[in-house]
A tleap script that builds the chain and sets N, CA, C and O, in Angstrom:
source leaprc.protein.ff14SB
mol = sequence {
  NMET ASP ARG SER ARG GLU GLN ILE ASN ASP
  ILE ASP PHE ARG TYR ASP ILE TYR ASN PRO
  LYS GLY TYR VAL CYS GLY ASN ASN GLY ILE
  ILE GLY LEU ILE GLU ASP THR SER LEU VAL
  MET ILE GLN SER GLY TYR SER THR ASN PHE
  VAL LYS ILE SER SER PRO TYR ILE ASP GLU
  LYS VAL TRP LEU VAL GLY ASP SER SER VAL
  TYR LEU TYR ASP GLY ILE THR PHE THR LYS
  GLN PHE ASN SER ASN VAL LYS LEU ASN SER
  ILE TYR PHE TRP ASN GLU PHE TYR GLY LEU
  ILE VAL GLY ASP SER GLY TYR ILE ALA LYS
  THR THR ASP GLY GLY ASN THR TRP THR GLN
  ASN LYS ILE PRO ILE PRO LEU ILE GLY GLU
  SER CLYS
}
set mol.1.N position { 0.835 -1.171 0.002 }
set mol.1.CA position { -0.002 -0.011 0.010 }
set mol.1.C position { 0.877 1.249 0.000 }
set mol.1.O position { 1.851 1.322 0.749 }
set mol.2.N position { 0.553 2.213 -0.816 }
set mol.2.CA position { 1.304 3.464 -0.934 }
set mol.2.C position { 0.945 4.383 0.221 }
set mol.2.O position { -0.143 4.960 0.217 }
set mol.3.N position { 1.822 4.542 1.214 }
set mol.3.CA position { 1.562 5.350 2.400 }
set mol.3.C position { 1.794 6.853 2.137 }
set mol.3.O position { 1.480 7.674 2.999 }
set mol.4.N position { 2.331 7.222 0.980 }
set mol.4.CA position { 2.638 8.625 0.712 }
set mol.4.C position { 1.380 9.449 0.550 }
set mol.4.O position { 1.454 10.678 0.564 }
set mol.5.N position { 0.235 8.824 0.397 }
set mol.5.CA position { -1.009 9.569 0.206 }
set mol.5.C position { -1.904 9.502 1.436 }
set mol.5.O position { -3.053 9.940 1.377 }
set mol.6.N position { -1.426 8.985 2.511 }
set mol.6.CA position { -2.247 8.934 3.739 }
set mol.6.C position { -2.432 10.328 4.317 }
set mol.6.O position { -1.538 11.169 4.223 }
set mol.7.N position { -3.590 10.570 4.913 }
set mol.7.CA position { -3.852 11.854 5.568 }
set mol.7.C position { -3.326 11.802 6.999 }
set mol.7.O position { -3.646 10.883 7.752 }
set mol.8.N position { -2.521 12.792 7.367 }
set mol.8.CA position { -1.995 12.917 8.719 }
set mol.8.C position { -2.877 13.936 9.441 }
set mol.8.O position { -3.145 15.013 8.908 }
set mol.9.N position { -3.331 13.597 10.659 }
set mol.9.CA position { -4.265 14.428 11.400 }
set mol.9.C position { -3.673 15.120 12.604 }
set mol.9.O position { -4.197 16.150 13.028 }
set mol.10.N position { -2.597 14.593 13.176 }
set mol.10.CA position { -2.024 15.175 14.406 }
set mol.10.C position { -0.573 14.787 14.553 }
set mol.10.O position { -0.120 13.800 13.973 }
set mol.11.N position { 0.165 15.576 15.338 }
set mol.11.CA position { 1.566 15.315 15.605 }
set mol.11.C position { 1.826 15.656 17.088 }
set mol.11.O position { 1.243 16.602 17.618 }
set mol.12.N position { 2.691 14.892 17.741 }
set mol.12.CA position { 3.024 15.155 19.128 }
set mol.12.C position { 4.466 14.745 19.374 }
set mol.12.O position { 4.909 13.689 18.921 }
set mol.13.N position { 5.188 15.581 20.089 }
set mol.13.CA position { 6.580 15.300 20.424 }
set mol.13.C position { 6.778 15.201 21.922 }
set mol.13.O position { 6.175 15.967 22.673 }
set mol.14.N position { 7.588 14.298 22.362 }
set mol.14.CA position { 7.988 14.197 23.746 }
set mol.14.C position { 9.096 15.225 23.969 }
set mol.14.O position { 9.880 15.531 23.071 }
set mol.15.N position { 9.132 15.740 25.182 }
set mol.15.CA position { 10.223 16.683 25.485 }
set mol.15.C position { 11.377 15.937 26.131 }
set mol.15.O position { 11.351 15.610 27.317 }
set mol.16.N position { 12.370 15.683 25.330 }
set mol.16.CA position { 13.607 15.035 25.819 }
set mol.16.C position { 14.697 15.469 24.865 }
set mol.16.O position { 14.782 14.974 23.741 }
set mol.17.N position { 15.532 16.392 25.311 }
set mol.17.CA position { 16.566 16.963 24.455 }
set mol.17.C position { 17.577 15.929 23.978 }
set mol.17.O position { 18.164 16.091 22.909 }
set mol.18.N position { 17.790 14.861 24.759 }
set mol.18.CA position { 18.767 13.864 24.398 }
set mol.18.C position { 18.208 12.717 23.545 }
set mol.18.O position { 18.971 11.971 22.930 }
set mol.19.N position { 16.899 12.579 23.508 }
set mol.19.CA position { 16.276 11.507 22.750 }
set mol.19.C position { 14.983 12.009 22.127 }
set mol.19.O position { 13.904 11.537 22.482 }
set mol.20.N position { 15.075 12.968 21.195 }
set mol.20.CA position { 13.841 13.509 20.602 }
set mol.20.C position { 13.093 12.434 19.832 }
set mol.20.O position { 13.665 11.685 19.040 }
set mol.21.N position { 11.813 12.389 20.091 }
set mol.21.CA position { 10.978 11.388 19.425 }
set mol.21.C position { 9.577 11.958 19.305 }
set mol.21.O position { 9.053 12.571 20.236 }
set mol.22.N position { 8.985 11.746 18.147 }
set mol.22.CA position { 7.618 12.246 17.946 }
set mol.22.C position { 6.787 11.202 17.257 }
set mol.22.O position { 7.292 10.197 16.758 }
set mol.23.N position { 5.500 11.464 17.243 }
set mol.23.CA position { 4.538 10.581 16.579 }
set mol.23.C position { 3.550 11.404 15.775 }
set mol.23.O position { 3.220 12.530 16.146 }
set mol.24.N position { 3.086 10.844 14.686 }
set mol.24.CA position { 1.976 11.386 13.909 }
set mol.24.C position { 0.901 10.329 13.866 }
set mol.24.O position { 1.169 9.137 14.012 }
set mol.25.N position { -0.340 10.789 13.661 }
set mol.25.CA position { -1.424 9.821 13.472 }
set mol.25.C position { -2.282 10.275 12.303 }
set mol.25.O position { -2.309 11.454 11.949 }
set mol.26.N position { -2.975 9.326 11.719 }
set mol.26.CA position { -3.776 9.653 10.553 }
set mol.26.C position { -4.878 8.667 10.278 }
set mol.26.O position { -5.250 7.851 11.121 }
set mol.27.N position { -5.382 8.765 9.083 }
set mol.27.CA position { -6.508 7.903 8.681 }
set mol.27.C position { -6.073 6.476 8.455 }
set mol.27.O position { -4.886 6.179 8.317 }
set mol.28.N position { -7.060 5.596 8.419 }
set mol.28.CA position { -6.855 4.174 8.121 }
set mol.28.C position { -5.946 3.474 9.109 }
set mol.28.O position { -5.231 2.539 8.748 }
set mol.29.N position { -5.971 3.937 10.397 }
set mol.29.CA position { -5.230 3.236 11.454 }
set mol.29.C position { -3.751 3.361 11.425 }
set mol.29.O position { -3.056 2.492 11.951 }
set mol.30.N position { -3.217 4.427 10.821 }
set mol.30.CA position { -1.754 4.555 10.795 }
set mol.30.C position { -1.239 5.535 11.841 }
set mol.30.O position { -1.893 6.527 12.163 }
set mol.31.N position { -0.071 5.240 12.356 }
set mol.31.CA position { 0.699 6.209 13.111 }
set mol.31.C position { 2.102 6.165 12.544 }
set mol.31.O position { 2.492 5.209 11.874 }
set mol.32.N position { 2.849 7.212 12.824 }
set mol.32.CA position { 4.227 7.256 12.359 }
set mol.32.C position { 5.132 7.636 13.507 }
set mol.32.O position { 4.784 8.482 14.330 }
set mol.33.N position { 6.290 7.014 13.561 }
set mol.33.CA position { 7.304 7.308 14.564 }
set mol.33.C position { 8.365 8.183 13.899 }
set mol.33.O position { 8.912 7.833 12.853 }
set mol.34.N position { 8.650 9.348 14.537 }
set mol.34.CA position { 9.639 10.287 14.039 }
set mol.34.C position { 10.848 10.224 14.972 }
set mol.34.O position { 10.734 10.519 16.162 }
set mol.35.N position { 12.001 9.841 14.431 }
set mol.35.CA position { 13.237 9.813 15.185 }
set mol.35.C position { 14.296 10.426 14.314 }
set mol.35.O position { 14.415 10.076 13.139 }
set mol.36.N position { 15.087 11.359 14.881 }
set mol.36.CA position { 16.091 12.081 14.120 }
set mol.36.C position { 15.439 12.661 12.874 }
set mol.36.O position { 14.581 13.538 12.976 }
set mol.37.N position { 15.828 12.190 11.718 }
set mol.37.CA position { 15.269 12.715 10.465 }
set mol.37.C position { 14.448 11.679 9.705 }
set mol.37.O position { 14.162 11.862 8.522 }
set mol.38.N position { 14.065 10.591 10.376 }
set mol.38.CA position { 13.331 9.552 9.677 }
set mol.38.C position { 11.888 9.452 10.198 }
set mol.38.O position { 11.592 9.794 11.343 }
set mol.39.N position { 11.028 8.984 9.335 }
set mol.39.CA position { 9.638 8.737 9.663 }
set mol.39.C position { 9.325 7.276 9.305 }
set mol.39.O position { 9.441 6.872 8.148 }
set mol.40.N position { 8.933 6.505 10.301 }
set mol.40.CA position { 8.577 5.115 10.081 }
set mol.40.C position { 7.069 4.969 10.310 }
set mol.40.O position { 6.586 5.205 11.417 }
set mol.41.N position { 6.330 4.582 9.273 }
set mol.41.CA position { 4.876 4.395 9.391 }
set mol.41.C position { 4.576 3.033 9.987 }
set mol.41.O position { 5.220 2.040 9.649 }
set mol.42.N position { 3.596 2.994 10.872 }
set mol.42.CA position { 3.208 1.771 11.560 }
set mol.42.C position { 1.717 1.541 11.370 }
set mol.42.O position { 0.927 2.462 11.581 }
set mol.43.N position { 1.314 0.352 10.980 }
set mol.43.CA position { -0.095 0.048 10.810 }
set mol.43.C position { -0.630 -0.587 12.096 }
set mol.43.O position { -0.067 -1.555 12.606 }
set mol.44.N position { -1.714 -0.029 12.603 }
set mol.44.CA position { -2.251 -0.469 13.882 }
set mol.44.C position { -3.036 -1.763 13.793 }
set mol.44.O position { -3.205 -2.459 14.793 }
set mol.45.N position { -3.517 -2.090 12.597 }
set mol.45.CA position { -4.414 -3.235 12.465 }
set mol.45.C position { -5.883 -2.824 12.580 }
set mol.45.O position { -6.778 -3.648 12.393 }
set mol.46.N position { -6.126 -1.557 12.885 }
set mol.46.CA position { -7.485 -1.014 12.954 }
set mol.46.C position { -7.711 -0.123 11.730 }
set mol.46.O position { -6.759 0.428 11.177 }
set mol.47.N position { -8.960 0.016 11.314 }
set mol.47.CA position { -9.273 0.887 10.185 }
set mol.47.C position { -9.695 2.277 10.634 }
set mol.47.O position { -10.137 3.088 9.821 }
set mol.48.N position { -9.563 2.549 11.909 }
set mol.48.CA position { -9.984 3.814 12.504 }
set mol.48.C position { -9.223 4.994 11.941 }
set mol.48.O position { -8.033 4.882 11.648 }
set mol.49.N position { -9.892 6.124 11.787 }
set mol.49.CA position { -9.233 7.369 11.456 }
set mol.49.C position { -8.813 8.035 12.774 }
set mol.49.O position { -9.634 8.634 13.468 }
set mol.50.N position { -7.521 7.919 13.104 }
set mol.50.CA position { -7.031 8.524 14.336 }
set mol.50.C position { -6.994 10.055 14.148 }
set mol.50.O position { -6.452 10.554 13.162 }
set mol.51.N position { -7.574 10.783 15.105 }
set mol.51.CA position { -7.621 12.257 14.977 }
set mol.51.C position { -6.677 12.981 15.908 }
set mol.51.O position { -6.237 14.089 15.599 }
set mol.52.N position { -6.351 12.376 17.054 }
set mol.52.CA position { -5.419 13.013 17.994 }
set mol.52.C position { -4.532 11.970 18.620 }
set mol.52.O position { -4.893 10.798 18.731 }
set mol.53.N position { -3.334 12.430 19.037 }
set mol.53.CA position { -2.353 11.521 19.637 }
set mol.53.C position { -1.706 12.209 20.818 }
set mol.53.O position { -1.479 13.418 20.777 }
set mol.54.N position { -1.403 11.464 21.874 }
set mol.54.CA position { -0.724 12.018 23.041 }
set mol.54.C position { 0.413 11.065 23.438 }
set mol.54.O position { 0.203 9.872 23.656 }
set mol.55.N position { 1.611 11.629 23.522 }
set mol.55.CA position { 2.788 10.757 23.785 }
set mol.55.C position { 3.642 11.389 24.888 }
set mol.55.O position { 4.700 11.953 24.610 }
set mol.56.N position { 3.179 11.294 26.145 }
set mol.56.CA position { 4.040 11.764 27.229 }
set mol.56.C position { 5.279 10.889 27.320 }
set mol.56.O position { 5.273 9.762 26.823 }
set mol.57.N position { 6.314 11.371 27.928 }
set mol.57.CA position { 7.579 10.626 27.962 }
set mol.57.C position { 7.510 9.479 28.959 }
set mol.57.O position { 7.966 9.580 30.098 }
set mol.58.N position { 6.913 8.367 28.478 }
set mol.58.CA position { 6.793 7.168 29.287 }
set mol.58.C position { 7.123 5.975 28.387 }
set mol.58.O position { 6.327 5.608 27.524 }
set mol.59.N position { 8.238 5.403 28.579 }
set mol.59.CA position { 8.609 4.237 27.731 }
set mol.59.C position { 8.228 4.535 26.281 }
set mol.59.O position { 8.681 5.525 25.707 }
set mol.60.N position { 7.413 3.695 25.704 }
set mol.60.CA position { 6.950 3.885 24.311 }
set mol.60.C position { 5.464 4.123 24.247 }
set mol.60.O position { 4.890 4.054 23.160 }
set mol.61.N position { 4.812 4.400 25.358 }
set mol.61.CA position { 3.363 4.492 25.374 }
set mol.61.C position { 2.843 5.732 24.643 }
set mol.61.O position { 3.317 6.852 24.836 }
set mol.62.N position { 1.837 5.469 23.789 }
set mol.62.CA position { 1.199 6.539 23.000 }
set mol.62.C position { -0.296 6.252 23.001 }
set mol.62.O position { -0.720 5.133 22.715 }
set mol.63.N position { -1.087 7.263 23.323 }
set mol.63.CA position { -2.546 7.134 23.319 }
set mol.63.C position { -3.115 7.885 22.122 }
set mol.63.O position { -2.622 8.949 21.746 }
set mol.64.N position { -4.175 7.307 21.522 }
set mol.64.CA position { -4.786 7.884 20.355 }
set mol.64.C position { -6.318 7.855 20.504 }
set mol.64.O position { -6.864 7.002 21.204 }
set mol.65.N position { -6.993 8.790 19.843 }
set mol.65.CA position { -8.444 8.707 19.734 }
set mol.65.C position { -8.832 8.705 18.271 }
set mol.65.O position { -8.210 9.352 17.429 }
set mol.66.N position { -9.870 7.963 18.007 }
set mol.66.CA position { -10.437 7.895 16.660 }
set mol.66.C position { -11.867 7.398 16.770 }
set mol.66.O position { -12.151 6.461 17.516 }
set mol.67.N position { -12.758 8.022 16.033 }
set mol.67.CA position { -14.175 7.704 16.115 }
set mol.67.C position { -14.624 7.837 17.568 }
set mol.67.O position { -14.564 8.938 18.116 }
set mol.68.N position { -15.065 6.775 18.201 }
set mol.68.CA position { -15.555 6.864 19.583 }
set mol.68.C position { -14.682 6.041 20.533 }
set mol.68.O position { -15.148 5.639 21.599 }
set mol.69.N position { -13.412 5.784 20.159 }
set mol.69.CA position { -12.575 4.895 20.944 }
set mol.69.C position { -11.222 5.502 21.306 }
set mol.69.O position { -10.722 6.407 20.638 }
set mol.70.N position { -10.647 4.970 22.389 }
set mol.70.CA position { -9.301 5.303 22.810 }
set mol.70.C position { -8.423 4.079 22.593 }
set mol.70.O position { -8.807 2.960 22.931 }
set mol.71.N position { -7.247 4.301 22.030 }
set mol.71.CA position { -6.298 3.218 21.743 }
set mol.71.C position { -4.987 3.488 22.422 }
set mol.71.O position { -4.607 4.642 22.617 }
set mol.72.N position { -4.285 2.423 22.788 }
set mol.72.CA position { -2.942 2.504 23.373 }
set mol.72.C position { -1.963 1.749 22.484 }
set mol.72.O position { -2.190 0.599 22.107 }
set mol.73.N position { -0.872 2.426 22.163 }
set mol.73.CA position { 0.235 1.747 21.475 }
set mol.73.C position { 1.406 1.737 22.431 }
set mol.73.O position { 1.866 2.798 22.854 }
set mol.74.N position { 1.902 0.557 22.781 }
set mol.74.CA position { 2.982 0.426 23.767 }
set mol.74.C position { 4.356 0.223 23.147 }
set mol.74.O position { 5.292 -0.194 23.828 }
set mol.75.N position { 4.476 0.512 21.878 }
set mol.75.CA position { 5.740 0.315 21.171 }
set mol.75.C position { 5.794 -1.007 20.450 }
set mol.75.O position { 6.675 -1.230 19.620 }
set mol.76.N position { 4.860 -1.888 20.757 }
set mol.76.CA position { 4.812 -3.217 20.130 }
set mol.76.C position { 3.420 -3.510 19.597 }
set mol.76.O position { 3.257 -3.857 18.427 }
set mol.77.N position { 2.411 -3.370 20.457 }
set mol.77.CA position { 1.051 -3.714 20.071 }
set mol.77.C position { 0.079 -2.561 20.291 }
set mol.77.O position { 0.326 -1.663 21.096 }
set mol.78.N position { -1.017 -2.604 19.565 }
set mol.78.CA position { -2.113 -1.664 19.723 }
set mol.78.C position { -3.249 -2.343 20.476 }
set mol.78.O position { -3.566 -3.508 20.231 }
set mol.79.N position { -3.859 -1.597 21.397 }
set mol.79.CA position { -4.975 -2.118 22.158 }
set mol.79.C position { -6.095 -1.092 22.174 }
set mol.79.O position { -5.850 0.081 22.456 }
set mol.80.N position { -7.310 -1.508 21.879 }
set mol.80.CA position { -8.448 -0.619 22.062 }
set mol.80.C position { -8.793 -0.635 23.562 }
set mol.80.O position { -9.192 -1.661 24.114 }
set mol.81.N position { -8.627 0.539 24.206 }
set mol.81.CA position { -8.803 0.606 25.664 }
set mol.81.C position { -10.230 0.983 26.090 }
set mol.81.O position { -10.690 0.564 27.152 }
set mol.82.N position { -10.924 1.768 25.270 }
set mol.82.CA position { -12.209 2.327 25.747 }
set mol.82.C position { -13.064 2.703 24.557 }
set mol.82.O position { -12.571 3.182 23.536 }
set mol.83.N position { -14.358 2.475 24.711 }
set mol.83.CA position { -15.366 2.918 23.746 }
set mol.83.C position { -16.332 3.861 24.440 }
set mol.83.O position { -16.852 3.546 25.511 }
set mol.84.N position { -16.573 5.009 23.837 }
set mol.84.CA position { -17.576 5.943 24.378 }
set mol.84.C position { -18.833 5.896 23.527 }
set mol.84.O position { -18.878 5.208 22.507 }
set mol.85.N position { -19.837 6.620 23.946 }
set mol.85.CA position { -21.064 6.674 23.171 }
set mol.85.C position { -21.131 7.917 22.276 }
set mol.85.O position { -22.170 8.208 21.683 }
set mol.86.N position { -20.007 8.647 22.184 }
set mol.86.CA position { -19.937 9.844 21.322 }
set mol.86.C position { -18.612 9.814 20.534 }
set mol.86.O position { -17.688 9.072 20.869 }
set mol.87.N position { -18.554 10.627 19.498 }
set mol.87.CA position { -17.300 10.771 18.742 }
set mol.87.C position { -16.312 11.514 19.618 }
set mol.87.O position { -16.635 12.558 20.184 }
set mol.88.N position { -15.088 10.966 19.731 }
set mol.88.CA position { -14.038 11.622 20.493 }
set mol.88.C position { -13.191 12.511 19.587 }
set mol.88.O position { -12.886 12.155 18.448 }
set mol.89.N position { -12.816 13.682 20.120 }
set mol.89.CA position { -12.120 14.660 19.311 }
set mol.89.C position { -10.678 14.964 19.748 }
set mol.89.O position { -9.877 15.442 18.945 }
set mol.90.N position { -10.348 14.687 21.014 }
set mol.90.CA position { -8.994 14.988 21.464 }
set mol.90.C position { -8.652 14.148 22.681 }
set mol.90.O position { -9.532 13.633 23.370 }
set mol.91.N position { -7.347 14.019 22.932 }
set mol.91.CA position { -6.829 13.281 24.066 }
set mol.91.C position { -5.573 13.951 24.555 }
set mol.91.O position { -4.811 14.505 23.762 }
set mol.92.N position { -5.346 13.908 25.853 }
set mol.92.CA position { -4.111 14.442 26.439 }
set mol.92.C position { -3.753 13.664 27.669 }
set mol.92.O position { -4.590 13.482 28.553 }
set mol.93.N position { -2.494 13.188 27.751 }
set mol.93.CA position { -1.974 12.516 28.951 }
set mol.93.C position { -0.834 13.367 29.513 }
set mol.93.O position { 0.044 13.821 28.779 }
set mol.94.N position { -0.870 13.573 30.848 }
set mol.94.CA position { 0.204 14.269 31.542 }
set mol.94.C position { 1.357 13.300 31.847 }
set mol.94.O position { 2.532 13.660 31.777 }
set mol.95.N position { 0.991 12.095 32.175 }
set mol.95.CA position { 1.955 11.081 32.545 }
set mol.95.C position { 1.334 9.712 32.241 }
set mol.95.O position { 0.328 9.636 31.535 }
set mol.96.N position { 1.913 8.650 32.755 }
set mol.96.CA position { 1.426 7.320 32.427 }
set mol.96.C position { 0.073 6.984 33.072 }
set mol.96.O position { -0.537 5.972 32.728 }
set mol.97.N position { -0.395 7.816 33.993 }
set mol.97.CA position { -1.635 7.539 34.696 }
set mol.97.C position { -2.787 8.491 34.315 }
set mol.97.O position { -3.902 8.038 34.053 }
set mol.98.N position { -2.521 9.781 34.286 }
set mol.98.CA position { -3.551 10.802 34.192 }
set mol.98.C position { -3.738 11.299 32.772 }
set mol.98.O position { -2.789 11.716 32.108 }
set mol.99.N position { -5.006 11.246 32.313 }
set mol.99.CA position { -5.333 11.709 30.978 }
set mol.99.C position { -6.753 12.186 30.892 }
set mol.99.O position { -7.576 11.895 31.760 }
set mol.100.N position { -7.036 12.919 29.845 }
set mol.100.CA position { -8.387 13.441 29.538 }
set mol.100.C position { -8.714 13.133 28.085 }
set mol.100.O position { -7.831 13.093 27.228 }
set mol.101.N position { -10.011 12.916 27.824 }
set mol.101.CA position { -10.530 12.853 26.479 }
set mol.101.C position { -11.734 13.782 26.406 }
set mol.101.O position { -12.457 13.972 27.384 }
set mol.102.N position { -11.934 14.361 25.214 }
set mol.102.CA position { -13.114 15.195 24.999 }
set mol.102.C position { -13.762 14.766 23.676 }
set mol.102.O position { -13.103 14.280 22.758 }
set mol.103.N position { -15.075 14.969 23.624 }
set mol.103.CA position { -15.794 14.569 22.433 }
set mol.103.C position { -17.024 15.428 22.169 }
set mol.103.O position { -17.233 16.464 22.800 }
set mol.104.N position { -17.818 14.974 21.232 }
set mol.104.CA position { -19.009 15.676 20.856 }
set mol.104.C position { -19.978 15.796 22.036 }
set mol.104.O position { -19.906 15.032 22.999 }
set mol.105.N position { -20.883 16.769 21.937 }
set mol.105.CA position { -21.948 16.994 22.921 }
set mol.105.C position { -21.404 17.300 24.314 }
set mol.105.O position { -22.042 16.971 25.313 }
set mol.106.N position { -20.225 17.930 24.388 }
set mol.106.CA position { -19.662 18.316 25.678 }
set mol.106.C position { -19.090 17.165 26.482 }
set mol.106.O position { -18.910 17.291 27.693 }
set mol.107.N position { -18.807 16.066 25.847 }
set mol.107.CA position { -18.274 14.881 26.557 }
set mol.107.C position { -16.850 15.139 27.037 }
set mol.107.O position { -15.983 15.535 26.259 }
set mol.108.N position { -16.619 14.910 28.338 }
set mol.108.CA position { -15.274 14.965 28.942 }
set mol.108.C position { -15.129 13.780 29.865 }
set mol.108.O position { -16.023 13.509 30.665 }
set mol.109.N position { -14.031 13.072 29.772 }
set mol.109.CA position { -13.789 11.960 30.671 }
set mol.109.C position { -12.320 11.984 31.091 }
set mol.109.O position { -11.456 12.465 30.357 }
set mol.110.N position { -12.057 11.452 32.289 }
set mol.110.CA position { -10.663 11.392 32.793 }
set mol.110.C position { -10.322 9.979 33.193 }
set mol.110.O position { -11.185 9.156 33.499 }
set mol.111.N position { -9.013 9.730 33.180 }
set mol.111.CA position { -8.506 8.459 33.678 }
set mol.111.C position { -7.390 8.757 34.667 }
set mol.111.O position { -6.661 9.738 34.516 }
set mol.112.N position { -7.260 7.907 35.677 }
set mol.112.CA position { -6.171 8.026 36.628 }
set mol.112.C position { -5.392 6.739 36.698 }
set mol.112.O position { -4.553 6.554 37.580 }
set mol.113.N position { -5.676 5.831 35.749 }
set mol.113.CA position { -4.974 4.527 35.733 }
set mol.113.C position { -4.466 4.136 34.343 }
set mol.113.O position { -4.462 2.959 33.981 }
set mol.114.N position { -4.042 5.135 33.573 }
set mol.114.CA position { -3.444 4.870 32.278 }
set mol.114.C position { -4.409 4.502 31.216 }
set mol.114.O position { -4.014 3.915 30.209 }
set mol.115.N position { -5.684 4.824 31.391 }
set mol.115.CA position { -6.695 4.554 30.373 }
set mol.115.C position { -7.432 3.251 30.524 }
set mol.115.O position { -8.245 2.902 29.668 }
set mol.116.N position { -7.170 2.511 31.600 }
set mol.116.CA position { -7.904 1.276 31.820 }
set mol.116.C position { -9.357 1.545 32.125 }
set mol.116.O position { -10.239 0.825 31.656 }
set mol.117.N position { -9.622 2.609 32.931 }
set mol.117.CA position { -10.992 3.035 33.209 }
set mol.117.C position { -11.080 4.546 32.999 }
set mol.117.O position { -10.117 5.287 33.197 }
set mol.118.N position { -12.297 4.976 32.583 }
set mol.118.CA position { -12.562 6.396 32.317 }
set mol.118.C position { -13.825 6.802 33.047 }
set mol.118.O position { -14.815 6.071 33.075 }
set mol.119.N position { -13.767 7.998 33.642 }
set mol.119.CA position { -14.919 8.530 34.382 }
set mol.119.C position { -15.386 9.795 33.679 }
set mol.119.O position { -14.612 10.734 33.492 }
set mol.120.N position { -16.640 9.812 33.297 }
set mol.120.CA position { -17.178 10.980 32.593 }
set mol.120.C position { -17.407 12.112 33.607 }
set mol.120.O position { -17.933 11.889 34.697 }
set mol.121.N position { -17.001 13.327 33.225 }
set mol.121.CA position { -17.213 14.516 34.004 }
set mol.121.C position { -18.321 15.316 33.377 }
set mol.121.O position { -18.460 15.351 32.155 }
set mol.122.N position { -19.106 15.955 34.207 }
set mol.122.CA position { -20.199 16.799 33.712 }
set mol.122.C position { -19.693 18.220 33.529 }
set mol.122.O position { -18.936 18.729 34.355 }
set mol.123.N position { -20.116 18.860 32.436 }
set mol.123.CA position { -19.779 20.291 32.224 }
set mol.123.C position { -20.755 21.099 33.019 }
set mol.123.O position { -21.962 20.880 32.913 }
set mol.124.N position { -20.279 22.029 33.816 }
set mol.124.CA position { -21.205 22.886 34.571 }
set mol.124.C position { -22.050 23.741 33.630 }
set mol.124.O position { -21.538 24.326 32.675 }
set mol.125.N position { -23.317 23.803 33.905 }
set mol.125.CA position { -24.240 24.594 33.084 }
set mol.125.C position { -24.751 25.726 33.963 }
set mol.125.O position { -25.137 25.449 35.099 }
set mol.126.N position { -24.783 26.962 33.528 }
set mol.126.CA position { -24.393 27.387 32.177 }
set mol.126.C position { -22.885 27.558 32.060 }
set mol.126.O position { -22.191 27.758 33.057 }
set mol.127.N position { -22.402 27.477 30.863 }
set mol.127.CA position { -21.005 27.720 30.580 }
set mol.127.C position { -20.746 29.221 30.714 }
set mol.127.O position { -21.675 30.022 30.605 }
set mol.128.N position { -19.502 29.602 30.945 }
set mol.128.CA position { -19.161 31.022 31.024 }
set mol.128.C position { -19.567 31.732 29.748 }
set mol.128.O position { -19.267 31.264 28.650 }
set mol.129.N position { -20.240 32.847 29.887 }
set mol.129.CA position { -20.682 33.629 28.749 }
set mol.129.C position { -22.059 33.245 28.227 }
set mol.129.O position { -22.607 33.949 27.379 }
set mol.130.N position { -22.634 32.142 28.711 }
set mol.130.CA position { -23.978 31.747 28.306 }
set mol.130.C position { -24.970 32.288 29.345 }
set mol.130.O position { -24.650 32.415 30.527 }
set mol.131.N position { -26.161 32.596 28.876 }
set mol.131.CA position { -27.184 33.039 29.796 }
set mol.131.C position { -27.788 31.834 30.511 }
set mol.131.O position { -27.773 30.713 30.003 }
set mol.132.N position { -28.318 32.099 31.701 }
set mol.132.CA position { -28.888 31.003 32.518 }
set mol.132.C position { -30.236 30.580 32.040 }
set mol.132.O position { -30.841 29.677 32.617 }
savepdb mol mol.pdb
quit
């Protein structure tokens, strides 16, 4: 398959001056590992269009969101960790335990165990700037 035409949707770099490493994610279940000046594309085995990626400096762990699911790539295998009932739009991990996901219809969820379980948070209503 010709990977030169794949759509890339997000990029994330770890902060480590001595070992710079980044990741990209895109459509059709692909992610790419960026090291030095090379890009190595990796097929996840899923057909999901990954929209966001988070790669805090923890071993090789990378979290992705696509459609309504959260995925973990540990440097070897991909695992679907969580399914929501809404389309997910972004993900962010501070470290190997704490992360957030956001999605359509004001969906926000957090994890404190590396994505094994997610707890939905309610958005306070009214939002700032909205009338009551």
